[in-house]
Structures are given as C-alpha cells and as structure tokens.
PDB file of N, CA, C and O in Angstrom, chain B, residues numbered from 101:
ATOM      1  N   MET B 101      64.162  33.065  26.327  1.00  0.00           N
ATOM      2  CA  MET B 101      63.002  33.478  25.576  1.00  0.00           C
ATOM      3  C   MET B 101      63.324  33.609  24.089  1.00  0.00           C
ATOM      4  O   MET B 101      62.497  33.282  23.238  1.00  0.00           O
ATOM      5  N   ARG B 102      64.514  34.083  23.787  1.00  0.00           N
ATOM      6  CA  ARG B 102      64.888  34.206  22.370  1.00  0.00           C
ATOM      7  C   ARG B 102      64.893  32.842  21.685  1.00  0.00           C
ATOM      8  O   ARG B 102      64.478  32.723  20.532  1.00  0.00           O
ATOM      9  N   GLU B 103      65.359  31.821  22.388  1.00  0.00           N
ATOM     10  CA  GLU B 103      65.345  30.471  21.815  1.00  0.00           C
ATOM     11  C   GLU B 103      63.914  29.979  21.634  1.00  0.00           C
ATOM     12  O   GLU B 103      63.575  29.400  20.602  1.00  0.00           O
ATOM     13  N   TRP B 104      63.085  30.208  22.631  1.00  0.00           N
ATOM     14  CA  TRP B 104      61.693  29.780  22.536  1.00  0.00           C
ATOM     15  C   TRP B 104      60.993  30.464  21.369  1.00  0.00           C
ATOM     16  O   TRP B 104      60.143  29.855  20.720  1.00  0.00           O
ATOM     17  N   ALA B 105      61.331  31.700  21.096  1.00  0.00           N
ATOM     18  CA  ALA B 105      60.674  32.476  20.045  1.00  0.00           C
ATOM     19  C   ALA B 105      60.880  31.882  18.659  1.00  0.00           C
ATOM     20  O   ALA B 105      60.182  32.244  17.712  1.00  0.00           O
ATOM     21  N   GLU B 106      61.836  30.974  18.544  1.00  0.00           N
ATOM     22  CA  GLU B 106      62.120  30.391  17.234  1.00  0.00           C
ATOM     23  C   GLU B 106      61.876  28.886  17.188  1.00  0.00           C
ATOM     24  O   GLU B 106      62.273  28.225  16.228  1.00  0.00           O
ATOM     25  N   ARG B 107      61.243  28.350  18.188  1.00  0.00           N
ATOM     26  CA  ARG B 107      60.932  26.922  18.230  1.00  0.00           C
ATOM     27  C   ARG B 107      59.755  26.593  17.325  1.00  0.00           C
ATOM     28  O   ARG B 107      58.998  27.477  16.925  1.00  0.00           O
ATOM     29  N   ASP B 108      59.610  25.310  17.007  1.00  0.00           N
ATOM     30  CA  ASP B 108      58.481  24.864  16.199  1.00  0.00           C
ATOM     31  C   ASP B 108      57.165  24.912  16.982  1.00  0.00           C
ATOM     32  O   ASP B 108      56.100  25.128  16.402  1.00  0.00           O
ATOM     33  N   ASP B 109      57.243  24.711  18.283  1.00  0.00           N
ATOM     34  CA  ASP B 109      56.059  24.660  19.138  1.00  0.00           C
ATOM     35  C   ASP B 109      55.448  26.058  19.274  1.00  0.00           C
ATOM     36  O   ASP B 109      56.068  26.957  19.843  1.00  0.00           O
ATOM     37  N   LEU B 110      54.247  26.235  18.757  1.00  0.00           N
ATOM     38  CA  LEU B 110      53.614  27.552  18.789  1.00  0.00           C
ATOM     39  C   LEU B 110      53.382  28.045  20.206  1.00  0.00           C
ATOM     40  O   LEU B 110      53.409  29.254  20.436  1.00  0.00           O
ATOM     41  N   TRP B 111      53.156  27.157  21.163  1.00  0.00           N
ATOM     42  CA  TRP B 111      52.895  27.584  22.543  1.00  0.00           C
ATOM     43  C   TRP B 111      54.167  28.109  23.199  1.00  0.00           C
ATOM     44  O   TRP B 111      54.093  29.010  24.035  1.00  0.00           O
ATOM     45  N   LEU B 112      55.325  27.572  22.845  1.00  0.00           N
ATOM     46  CA  LEU B 112      56.582  28.137  23.345  1.00  0.00           C
ATOM     47  C   LEU B 112      56.812  29.518  22.737  1.00  0.00           C
ATOM     48  O   LEU B 112      57.217  30.448  23.435  1.00  0.00           O
ATOM     49  N   ARG B 113      56.554  29.652  21.436  1.00  0.00           N
ATOM     50  CA  ARG B 113      56.709  30.960  20.786  1.00  0.00           C
ATOM     51  C   ARG B 113      55.778  31.982  21.424  1.00  0.00           C
ATOM     52  O   ARG B 113      56.183  33.107  21.717  1.00  0.00           O
ATOM     53  N   ARG B 114      54.549  31.589  21.632  1.00  0.00           N
ATOM     54  CA  ARG B 114      53.563  32.484  22.246  1.00  0.00           C
ATOM     55  C   ARG B 114      53.996  32.864  23.660  1.00  0.00           C
ATOM     56  O   ARG B 114      53.886  34.025  24.054  1.00  0.00           O
ATOM     57  N   SER B 115      54.480  31.904  24.409  1.00  0.00           N
ATOM     58  CA  SER B 115      54.949  32.182  25.773  1.00  0.00           C
ATOM     59  C   SER B 115      56.105  33.171  25.777  1.00  0.00           C
ATOM     60  O   SER B 115      56.172  34.050  26.637  1.00  0.00           O
ATOM     61  N   ALA B 116      57.008  33.030  24.826  1.00  0.00           N
ATOM     62  CA  ALA B 116      58.138  33.963  24.729  1.00  0.00           C
ATOM     63  C   ALA B 116      57.634  35.380  24.462  1.00  0.00           C
ATOM     64  O   ALA B 116      58.138  36.343  25.039  1.00  0.00           O
ATOM     65  N   ILE B 117      56.647  35.499  23.596  1.00  0.00           N
ATOM     66  CA  ILE B 117      56.117  36.819  23.219  1.00  0.00           C
ATOM     67  C   ILE B 117      55.420  37.497  24.394  1.00  0.00           C
ATOM     68  O   ILE B 117      55.578  38.701  24.595  1.00  0.00           O
ATOM     69  N   ILE B 118      54.664  36.750  25.159  1.00  0.00           N
ATOM     70  CA  ILE B 118      53.897  37.366  26.249  1.00  0.00           C
ATOM     71  C   ILE B 118      54.614  37.289  27.601  1.00  0.00           C
ATOM     72  O   ILE B 118      54.021  37.622  28.627  1.00  0.00           O
ATOM     73  N   SER B 119      55.841  36.870  27.618  1.00  0.00           N
ATOM     74  CA  SER B 119      56.565  36.651  28.880  1.00  0.00           C
ATOM     75  C   SER B 119      56.760  37.906  29.723  1.00  0.00           C
ATOM     76  O   SER B 119      57.019  37.797  30.922  1.00  0.00           O
ATOM     77  N   GLN B 120      56.646  39.080  29.141  1.00  0.00           N
ATOM     78  CA  GLN B 120      56.886  40.315  29.893  1.00  0.00           C
ATOM     79  C   GLN B 120      55.618  41.155  30.088  1.00  0.00           C
ATOM     80  O   GLN B 120      55.707  42.346  30.386  1.00  0.00           O
ATOM     81  N   LEU B 121      54.474  40.560  29.926  1.00  0.00           N
ATOM     82  CA  LEU B 121      53.219  41.315  29.941  1.00  0.00           C
ATOM     83  C   LEU B 121      53.069  42.278  31.116  1.00  0.00           C
ATOM     84  O   LEU B 121      52.597  43.398  30.921  1.00  0.00           O
ATOM     85  N   ARG B 122      53.436  41.901  32.268  1.00  0.00           N
ATOM     86  CA  ARG B 122      53.193  42.731  33.456  1.00  0.00           C
ATOM     87  C   ARG B 122      54.440  43.480  33.942  1.00  0.00           C
ATOM     88  O   ARG B 122      54.448  44.017  35.050  1.00  0.00           O
ATOM     89  N   HIS B 123      55.462  43.516  33.141  1.00  0.00           N
ATOM     90  CA  HIS B 123      56.717  44.144  33.570  1.00  0.00           C
ATOM     91  C   HIS B 123      56.699  45.670  33.484  1.00  0.00           C
ATOM     92  O   HIS B 123      57.529  46.333  34.107  1.00  0.00           O
ATOM     93  N   ARG B 124      55.793  46.215  32.744  1.00  0.00           N
ATOM     94  CA  ARG B 124      55.630  47.666  32.579  1.00  0.00           C
ATOM     95  C   ARG B 124      56.956  48.363  32.292  1.00  0.00           C
ATOM     96  O   ARG B 124      57.584  48.093  31.268  1.00  0.00           O
ATOM     97  N   GLU B 125      57.390  49.251  33.178  1.00  0.00           N
ATOM     98  CA  GLU B 125      58.618  50.026  32.928  1.00  0.00           C
ATOM     99  C   GLU B 125      59.880  49.165  33.000  1.00  0.00           C
ATOM    100  O   GLU B 125      60.947  49.609  32.576  1.00  0.00           O
ATOM    101  N   ARG B 126      59.782  47.965  33.518  1.00  0.00           N
ATOM    102  CA  ARG B 126      60.941  47.058  33.551  1.00  0.00           C
ATOM    103  C   ARG B 126      61.019  46.173  32.302  1.00  0.00           C
ATOM    104  O   ARG B 126      61.898  45.318  32.203  1.00  0.00           O
ATOM    105  N   THR B 127      60.114  46.374  31.362  1.00  0.00           N
ATOM    106  CA  THR B 127      60.125  45.593  30.133  1.00  0.00           C
ATOM    107  C   THR B 127      61.446  45.789  29.404  1.00  0.00           C
ATOM    108  O   THR B 127      61.920  46.911  29.226  1.00  0.00           O
ATOM    109  N   ASN B 128      62.016  44.691  28.998  1.00  0.00           N
ATOM    110  CA  ASN B 128      63.235  44.720  28.193  1.00  0.00           C
ATOM    111  C   ASN B 128      62.773  44.844  26.740  1.00  0.00           C
ATOM    112  O   ASN B 128      62.381  43.855  26.120  1.00  0.00           O
ATOM    113  N   THR B 129      62.822  46.049  26.209  1.00  0.00           N
ATOM    114  CA  THR B 129      62.286  46.291  24.865  1.00  0.00           C
ATOM    115  C   THR B 129      63.076  45.560  23.792  1.00  0.00           C
ATOM    116  O   THR B 129      62.507  45.139  22.785  1.00  0.00           O
ATOM    117  N   GLN B 130      64.366  45.406  23.991  1.00  0.00           N
ATOM    118  CA  GLN B 130      65.151  44.659  22.998  1.00  0.00           C
ATOM    119  C   GLN B 130      64.704  43.201  22.966  1.00  0.00           C
ATOM    120  O   GLN B 130      64.552  42.620  21.892  1.00  0.00           O
ATOM    121  N   LEU B 131      64.495  42.613  24.137  1.00  0.00           N
ATOM    122  CA  LEU B 131      64.005  41.238  24.202  1.00  0.00           C
ATOM    123  C   LEU B 131      62.613  41.143  23.580  1.00  0.00           C
ATOM    124  O   LEU B 131      62.336  40.216  22.819  1.00  0.00           O
ATOM    125  N   LEU B 132      61.748  42.085  23.897  1.00  0.00           N
ATOM    126  CA  LEU B 132      60.396  42.061  23.338  1.00  0.00           C
ATOM    127  C   LEU B 132      60.441  42.081  21.812  1.00  0.00           C
ATOM    128  O   LEU B 132      59.765  41.287  21.157  1.00  0.00           O
ATOM    129  N   GLU B 133      61.221  42.969  21.261  1.00  0.00           N
ATOM    130  CA  GLU B 133      61.320  43.021  19.799  1.00  0.00           C
ATOM    131  C   GLU B 133      61.999  41.761  19.250  1.00  0.00           C
ATOM    132  O   GLU B 133      61.615  41.262  18.192  1.00  0.00           O
ATOM    133  N   ASP B 134      62.992  41.254  19.953  1.00  0.00           N
ATOM    134  CA  ASP B 134      63.700  40.049  19.508  1.00  0.00           C
ATOM    135  C   ASP B 134      62.798  38.818  19.456  1.00  0.00           C
ATOM    136  O   ASP B 134      63.021  37.932  18.632  1.00  0.00           O
ATOM    137  N   VAL B 135      61.792  38.747  20.313  1.00  0.00           N
ATOM    138  CA  VAL B 135      60.899  37.590  20.281  1.00  0.00           C
ATOM    139  C   VAL B 135      59.715  37.806  19.336  1.00  0.00           C
ATOM    140  O   VAL B 135      59.096  36.846  18.879  1.00  0.00           O
ATOM    141  N   ILE B 136      59.407  39.059  19.050  1.00  0.00           N
ATOM    142  CA  ILE B 136      58.310  39.356  18.126  1.00  0.00           C
ATOM    143  C   ILE B 136      58.746  39.186  16.673  1.00  0.00           C
ATOM    144  O   ILE B 136      58.053  38.539  15.888  1.00  0.00           O
ATOM    145  N   VAL B 137      59.871  39.755  16.320  1.00  0.00           N
ATOM    146  CA  VAL B 137      60.292  39.797  14.910  1.00  0.00           C
ATOM    147  C   VAL B 137      60.319  38.425  14.228  1.00  0.00           C
ATOM    148  O   VAL B 137      59.812  38.315  13.112  1.00  0.00           O
ATOM    149  N   PRO B 138      60.881  37.371  14.835  1.00  0.00           N
ATOM    150  CA  PRO B 138      60.893  36.093  14.131  1.00  0.00           C
ATOM    151  C   PRO B 138      59.500  35.496  13.913  1.00  0.00           C
ATOM    152  O   PRO B 138      59.343  34.544  13.149  1.00  0.00           O
ATOM    153  N   ASN B 139      58.508  36.048  14.574  1.00  0.00           N
ATOM    154  CA  ASN B 139      57.151  35.507  14.488  1.00  0.00           C
ATOM    155  C   ASN B 139      56.193  36.373  13.684  1.00  0.00           C
ATOM    156  O   ASN B 139      55.005  36.061  13.592  1.00  0.00           O
ATOM    157  N   LEU B 140      56.686  37.441  13.111  1.00  0.00           N
ATOM    158  CA  LEU B 140      55.808  38.353  12.380  1.00  0.00           C
ATOM    159  C   LEU B 140      55.113  37.687  11.191  1.00  0.00           C
ATOM    160  O   LEU B 140      53.976  38.035  10.875  1.00  0.00           O
ATOM    161  N   GLY B 141      55.756  36.763  10.548  1.00  0.00           N
ATOM    162  CA  GLY B 141      55.159  36.110   9.393  1.00  0.00           C
ATOM    163  C   GLY B 141      54.311  34.901   9.721  1.00  0.00           C
ATOM    164  O   GLY B 141      53.752  34.275   8.820  1.00  0.00           O
ATOM    165  N   ASP B 142      54.206  34.565  10.985  1.00  0.00           N
ATOM    166  CA  ASP B 142      53.443  33.381  11.392  1.00  0.00           C
ATOM    167  C   ASP B 142      51.957  33.611  11.136  1.00  0.00           C
ATOM    168  O   ASP B 142      51.431  34.678  11.453  1.00  0.00           O
ATOM    169  N   ARG B 143      51.292  32.639  10.579  1.00  0.00           N
ATOM    170  CA  ARG B 143      49.868  32.756  10.262  1.00  0.00           C
ATOM    171  C   ARG B 143      48.981  32.210  11.380  1.00  0.00           C
ATOM    172  O   ARG B 143      47.756  32.298  11.300  1.00  0.00           O
ATOM    173  N   GLU B 144      49.595  31.649  12.421  1.00  0.00           N
ATOM    174  CA  GLU B 144      48.842  31.085  13.538  1.00  0.00           C
ATOM    175  C   GLU B 144      48.165  32.196  14.334  1.00  0.00           C
ATOM    176  O   GLU B 144      48.822  33.136  14.780  1.00  0.00           O
ATOM    177  N   PHE B 145      46.858  32.084  14.508  1.00  0.00           N
ATOM    178  CA  PHE B 145      46.073  33.097  15.220  1.00  0.00           C
ATOM    179  C   PHE B 145      46.656  33.421  16.588  1.00  0.00           C
ATOM    180  O   PHE B 145      46.811  34.593  16.932  1.00  0.00           O
ATOM    181  N   PHE B 146      46.980  32.394  17.375  1.00  0.00           N
ATOM    182  CA  PHE B 146      47.423  32.620  18.745  1.00  0.00           C
ATOM    183  C   PHE B 146      48.763  33.345  18.820  1.00  0.00           C
ATOM    184  O   PHE B 146      49.026  34.056  19.790  1.00  0.00           O
ATOM    185  N   VAL B 147      49.591  33.177  17.831  1.00  0.00           N
ATOM    186  CA  VAL B 147      50.868  33.898  17.781  1.00  0.00           C
ATOM    187  C   VAL B 147      50.623  35.348  17.376  1.00  0.00           C
ATOM    188  O   VAL B 147      51.168  36.265  17.989  1.00  0.00           O
ATOM    189  N   ARG B 148      49.815  35.555  16.360  1.00  0.00           N
ATOM    190  CA  ARG B 148      49.506  36.922  15.919  1.00  0.00           C
ATOM    191  C   ARG B 148      48.808  37.711  17.026  1.00  0.00           C
ATOM    192  O   ARG B 148      49.102  38.889  17.233  1.00  0.00           O
ATOM    193  N   LYS B 149      47.887  37.064  17.733  1.00  0.00           N
ATOM    194  CA  LYS B 149      47.178  37.709  18.834  1.00  0.00           C
ATOM    195  C   LYS B 149      48.150  38.045  19.972  1.00  0.00           C
ATOM    196  O   LYS B 149      48.049  39.113  20.576  1.00  0.00           O
ATOM    197  N   ALA B 150      49.090  37.138  20.265  1.00  0.00           N
ATOM    198  CA  ALA B 150      50.074  37.374  21.329  1.00  0.00           C
ATOM    199  C   ALA B 150      50.956  38.579  21.012  1.00  0.00           C
ATOM    200  O   ALA B 150      51.280  39.365  21.903  1.00  0.00           O
ATOM    201  N   ILE B 151      51.341  38.724  19.761  1.00  0.00           N
ATOM    202  CA  ILE B 151      52.155  39.881  19.358  1.00  0.00           C
ATOM    203  C   ILE B 151      51.390  41.169  19.641  1.00  0.00           C
ATOM    204  O   ILE B 151      51.923  42.095  20.251  1.00  0.00           O
ATOM    205  N   GLY B 152      50.156  41.220  19.201  1.00  0.00           N
ATOM    206  CA  GLY B 152      49.337  42.406  19.440  1.00  0.00           C
ATOM    207  C   GLY B 152      49.094  42.654  20.917  1.00  0.00           C
ATOM    208  O   GLY B 152      49.116  43.799  21.368  1.00  0.00           O
ATOM    209  N   TRP B 153      48.864  41.593  21.671  1.00  0.00           N
ATOM    210  CA  TRP B 153      48.599  41.697  23.103  1.00  0.00           C
ATOM    211  C   TRP B 153      49.820  42.253  23.829  1.00  0.00           C
ATOM    212  O   TRP B 153      49.700  43.170  24.641  1.00  0.00           O
ATOM    213  N   ALA B 154      50.990  41.700  23.538  1.00  0.00           N
ATOM    214  CA  ALA B 154      52.225  42.157  24.189  1.00  0.00           C
ATOM    215  C   ALA B 154      52.480  43.633  23.881  1.00  0.00           C
ATOM    216  O   ALA B 154      52.835  44.406  24.771  1.00  0.00           O
ATOM    217  N   LEU B 155      52.299  44.012  22.634  1.00  0.00           N
ATOM    218  CA  LEU B 155      52.518  45.410  22.254  1.00  0.00           C
ATOM    219  C   LEU B 155      51.458  46.325  22.860  1.00  0.00           C
ATOM    220  O   LEU B 155      51.781  47.421  23.318  1.00  0.00           O
ATOM    221  N   ARG B 156      50.210  45.897  22.869  1.00  0.00           N
ATOM    222  CA  ARG B 156      49.129  46.707  23.447  1.00  0.00           C
ATOM    223  C   ARG B 156      49.377  46.952  24.931  1.00  0.00           C
ATOM    224  O   ARG B 156      49.201  48.073  25.409  1.00  0.00           O
ATOM    225  N   GLN B 157      49.780  45.924  25.657  1.00  0.00           N
ATOM    226  CA  GLN B 157      50.061  46.089  27.084  1.00  0.00           C
ATOM    227  C   GLN B 157      51.221  47.056  27.305  1.00  0.00           C
ATOM    228  O   GLN B 157      51.152  47.921  28.179  1.00  0.00           O
ATOM    229  N   TYR B 158      52.280  46.913  26.520  1.00  0.00           N
ATOM    230  CA  TYR B 158      53.439  47.785  26.700  1.00  0.00           C
ATOM    231  C   TYR B 158      53.133  49.214  26.248  1.00  0.00           C
ATOM    232  O   TYR B 158      53.772  50.158  26.714  1.00  0.00           O
ATOM    233  N   ALA B 159      52.174  49.380  25.358  1.00  0.00           N
ATOM    234  CA  ALA B 159      51.806  50.721  24.895  1.00  0.00           C
ATOM    235  C   ALA B 159      51.274  51.584  26.033  1.00  0.00           C
ATOM    236  O   ALA B 159      51.309  52.812  25.947  1.00  0.00           O
ATOM    237  N   ARG B 160      50.789  50.963  27.082  1.00  0.00           N
ATOM    238  CA  ARG B 160      50.320  51.725  28.244  1.00  0.00           C
ATOM    239  C   ARG B 160      51.488  52.377  28.977  1.00  0.00           C
ATOM    240  O   ARG B 160      51.314  53.384  29.663  1.00  0.00           O
ATOM    241  N   THR B 161      52.664  51.803  28.830  1.00  0.00           N
ATOM    242  CA  THR B 161      53.868  52.317  29.477  1.00  0.00           C
ATOM    243  C   THR B 161      54.681  53.192  28.535  1.00  0.00           C
ATOM    244  O   THR B 161      55.195  54.239  28.927  1.00  0.00           O
ATOM    245  N   ASN B 162      54.791  52.743  27.276  1.00  0.00           N
ATOM    246  CA  ASN B 162      55.646  53.454  26.321  1.00  0.00           C
ATOM    247  C   ASN B 162      54.997  53.453  24.933  1.00  0.00           C
ATOM    248  O   ASN B 162      55.412  52.698  24.053  1.00  0.00           O
ATOM    249  N   PRO B 163      53.991  54.288  24.742  1.00  0.00           N
ATOM    250  CA  PRO B 163      53.275  54.295  23.459  1.00  0.00           C
ATOM    251  C   PRO B 163      54.160  54.666  22.269  1.00  0.00           C
ATOM    252  O   PRO B 163      53.965  54.144  21.171  1.00  0.00           O
ATOM    253  N   ALA B 164      55.113  55.544  22.470  1.00  0.00           N
ATOM    254  CA  ALA B 164      55.985  55.951  21.358  1.00  0.00           C
ATOM    255  C   ALA B 164      56.803  54.769  20.858  1.00  0.00           C
ATOM    256  O   ALA B 164      56.981  54.611  19.650  1.00  0.00           O
ATOM    257  N   TRP B 165      57.301  53.941  21.763  1.00  0.00           N
ATOM    258  CA  TRP B 165      58.098  52.769  21.360  1.00  0.00           C
ATOM    259  C   TRP B 165      57.228  51.797  20.557  1.00  0.00           C
ATOM    260  O   TRP B 165      57.663  51.267  19.535  1.00  0.00           O
ATOM    261  N   VAL B 166      56.011  51.570  21.021  1.00  0.00           N
ATOM    262  CA  VAL B 166      55.112  50.639  20.324  1.00  0.00           C
ATOM    263  C   VAL B 166      54.772  51.176  18.935  1.00  0.00           C
ATOM    264  O   VAL B 166      54.794  50.419  17.964  1.00  0.00           O
ATOM    265  N   ARG B 167      54.459  52.462  18.825  1.00  0.00           N
ATOM    266  CA  ARG B 167      54.183  53.049  17.509  1.00  0.00           C
ATOM    267  C   ARG B 167      55.376  52.863  16.574  1.00  0.00           C
ATOM    268  O   ARG B 167      55.206  52.528  15.402  1.00  0.00           O
ATOM    269  N   ASP B 168      56.583  53.081  17.096  1.00  0.00           N
ATOM    270  CA  ASP B 168      57.792  52.926  16.303  1.00  0.00           C
ATOM    271  C   ASP B 168      57.963  51.486  15.815  1.00  0.00           C
ATOM    272  O   ASP B 168      58.278  51.264  14.646  1.00  0.00           O
ATOM    273  N   VAL B 169      57.762  50.520  16.689  1.00  0.00           N
ATOM    274  CA  VAL B 169      57.886  49.105  16.302  1.00  0.00           C
ATOM    275  C   VAL B 169      56.852  48.766  15.229  1.00  0.00           C
ATOM    276  O   VAL B 169      57.177  48.127  14.228  1.00  0.00           O
ATOM    277  N   VAL B 170      55.627  49.188  15.436  1.00  0.00           N
ATOM    278  CA  VAL B 170      54.576  48.905  14.451  1.00  0.00           C
ATOM    279  C   VAL B 170      54.917  49.562  13.112  1.00  0.00           C
ATOM    280  O   VAL B 170      54.748  48.942  12.062  1.00  0.00           O
ATOM    281  N   THR B 171      55.381  50.777  13.137  1.00  0.00           N
ATOM    282  CA  THR B 171      55.752  51.473  11.903  1.00  0.00           C
ATOM    283  C   THR B 171      56.901  50.766  11.183  1.00  0.00           C
ATOM    284  O   THR B 171      56.846  50.567   9.970  1.00  0.00           O
ATOM    285  N   ARG B 172      57.927  50.393  11.923  1.00  0.00           N
ATOM    286  CA  ARG B 172      59.092  49.734  11.305  1.00  0.00           C
ATOM    287  C   ARG B 172      58.766  48.368  10.743  1.00  0.00           C
ATOM    288  O   ARG B 172      59.395  47.930   9.780  1.00  0.00           O
ATOM    289  N   HIS B 173      57.793  47.685  11.328  1.00  0.00           N
ATOM    290  CA  HIS B 173      57.481  46.312  10.908  1.00  0.00           C
ATOM    291  C   HIS B 173      56.095  46.189  10.274  1.00  0.00           C
ATOM    292  O   HIS B 173      55.571  45.083  10.140  1.00  0.00           O
ATOM    293  N   THR B 174      55.509  47.306   9.891  1.00  0.00           N
ATOM    294  CA  THR B 174      54.138  47.288   9.395  1.00  0.00           C
ATOM    295  C   THR B 174      53.939  46.383   8.178  1.00  0.00           C
ATOM    296  O   THR B 174      52.880  45.773   8.030  1.00  0.00           O
ATOM    297  N   ASP B 175      54.935  46.291   7.315  1.00  0.00           N
ATOM    298  CA  ASP B 175      54.788  45.466   6.113  1.00  0.00           C
ATOM    299  C   ASP B 175      54.757  43.972   6.414  1.00  0.00           C
ATOM    300  O   ASP B 175      54.165  43.199   5.659  1.00  0.00           O
ATOM    301  N   SER B 176      55.386  43.561   7.505  1.00  0.00           N
ATOM    302  CA  SER B 176      55.432  42.139   7.829  1.00  0.00           C
ATOM    303  C   SER B 176      54.510  41.768   8.994  1.00  0.00           C
ATOM    304  O   SER B 176      54.375  40.590   9.322  1.00  0.00           O
ATOM    305  N   MET B 177      53.884  42.753   9.612  1.00  0.00           N
ATOM    306  CA  MET B 177      53.002  42.496  10.749  1.00  0.00           C
ATOM    307  C   MET B 177      51.579  42.255  10.262  1.00  0.00           C
ATOM    308  O   MET B 177      51.085  42.971   9.390  1.00  0.00           O
ATOM    309  N   SER B 178      50.931  41.260  10.819  1.00  0.00           N
ATOM    310  CA  SER B 178      49.554  40.976  10.421  1.00  0.00           C
ATOM    311  C   SER B 178      48.627  42.111  10.844  1.00  0.00           C
ATOM    312  O   SER B 178      48.925  42.860  11.774  1.00  0.00           O
ATOM    313  N   GLY B 179      47.529  42.222  10.162  1.00  0.00           N
ATOM    314  CA  GLY B 179      46.535  43.227  10.519  1.00  0.00           C
ATOM    315  C   GLY B 179      46.028  43.037  11.940  1.00  0.00           C
ATOM    316  O   GLY B 179      45.810  44.011  12.659  1.00  0.00           O
ATOM    317  N   LEU B 180      45.841  41.790  12.344  1.00  0.00           N
ATOM    318  CA  LEU B 180      45.388  41.497  13.703  1.00  0.00           C
ATOM    319  C   LEU B 180      46.387  42.021  14.731  1.00  0.00           C
ATOM    320  O   LEU B 180      45.997  42.696  15.685  1.00  0.00           O
ATOM    321  N   SER B 181      47.662  41.719  14.547  1.00  0.00           N
ATOM    322  CA  SER B 181      48.695  42.184  15.483  1.00  0.00           C
ATOM    323  C   SER B 181      48.748  43.704  15.524  1.00  0.00           C
ATOM    324  O   SER B 181      48.839  44.299  16.598  1.00  0.00           O
ATOM    325  N   ARG B 182      48.692  44.320  14.373  1.00  0.00           N
ATOM    326  CA  ARG B 182      48.755  45.778  14.279  1.00  0.00           C
ATOM    327  C   ARG B 182      47.552  46.430  14.982  1.00  0.00           C
ATOM    328  O   ARG B 182      47.708  47.366  15.765  1.00  0.00           O
ATOM    329  N   ARG B 183      46.359  45.916  14.685  1.00  0.00           N
ATOM    330  CA  ARG B 183      45.144  46.462  15.313  1.00  0.00           C
ATOM    331  C   ARG B 183      45.193  46.336  16.830  1.00  0.00           C
ATOM    332  O   ARG B 183      44.872  47.281  17.550  1.00  0.00           O
ATOM    333  N   GLU B 184      45.595  45.168  17.308  1.00  0.00           N
ATOM    334  CA  GLU B 184      45.674  44.951  18.754  1.00  0.00           C
ATOM    335  C   GLU B 184      46.715  45.869  19.389  1.00  0.00           C
ATOM    336  O   GLU B 184      46.478  46.438  20.455  1.00  0.00           O
ATOM    337  N   ALA B 185      47.857  46.009  18.741  1.00  0.00           N
ATOM    338  CA  ALA B 185      48.949  46.843  19.271  1.00  0.00           C
ATOM    339  C   ALA B 185      48.518  48.298  19.420  1.00  0.00           C
ATOM    340  O   ALA B 185      48.875  48.957  20.396  1.00  0.00           O
ATOM    341  N   LEU B 186      47.759  48.795  18.460  1.00  0.00           N
ATOM    342  CA  LEU B 186      47.390  50.201  18.428  1.00  0.00           C
ATOM    343  C   LEU B 186      46.001  50.493  18.989  1.00  0.00           C
ATOM    344  O   LEU B 186      45.520  51.624  18.921  1.00  0.00           O
ATOM    345  N   LYS B 187      45.376  49.487  19.532  1.00  0.00           N
ATOM    346  CA  LYS B 187      43.983  49.564  19.969  1.00  0.00           C
ATOM    347  C   LYS B 187      43.663  50.764  20.862  1.00  0.00           C
ATOM    348  O   LYS B 187      42.612  51.384  20.696  1.00  0.00           O
ATOM    349  N   HIS B 188      44.528  51.100  21.789  1.00  0.00           N
ATOM    350  CA  HIS B 188      44.239  52.166  22.738  1.00  0.00           C
ATOM    351  C   HIS B 188      45.116  53.397  22.528  1.00  0.00           C
ATOM    352  O   HIS B 188      45.194  54.268  23.394  1.00  0.00           O
ATOM    353  N   LEU B 189      45.768  53.461  21.384  1.00  0.00           N
ATOM    354  CA  LEU B 189      46.642  54.613  21.111  1.00  0.00           C
ATOM    355  C   LEU B 189      45.935  55.641  20.249  1.00  0.00           C
ATOM    356  O   LEU B 189      46.516  56.675  19.919  1.00  0.00           O
TER     357      LEU B 189
END
C-alpha cells in the first residue's frame, strides 16, 4: 500500500488510502498515515475525498487519533479532506 500511495495512477493512490476502511480497531494507523501524507497536496478530487473518507471512518473507532492527524497536517490538508475527516466529531 505504501508503494501504491506514491504511484502516478490516482486510482492506485486512492485504493491505498481507503484500503483499511472496515478494519476499525485493527486499523494500522501508521500505514494509514503513511499512505495519506504523500497525497495531502494532491488536487485530484477523488484523492482528497478518499483521505477524508478514510479518516472519517476511522474517527468512529479512534476520534482522538483522527483529530491529532488533522491538527498535525492541517496546513497541507485540503479543506475537503479536513471537513470529511471531522464531519461527525
């Protein structure tokens, strides 16, 4: 997934970002952050939406971790990703 997160193909990057959507408490947070960070500056809608979606889903399990990630990366995270991540917090 880390390799996919840095590929030119936006669909591979998106797949890497959302690969753990249903893992809940088994989510590998280091992997999640590792696939999100290289894509924070991407202007592609589907990538920005995937970042927010992955974080929003994980926020149901660990809201404090998601808030921390958003806070640490707020300057480089798109408004769309940030809004989606914090939608239910």
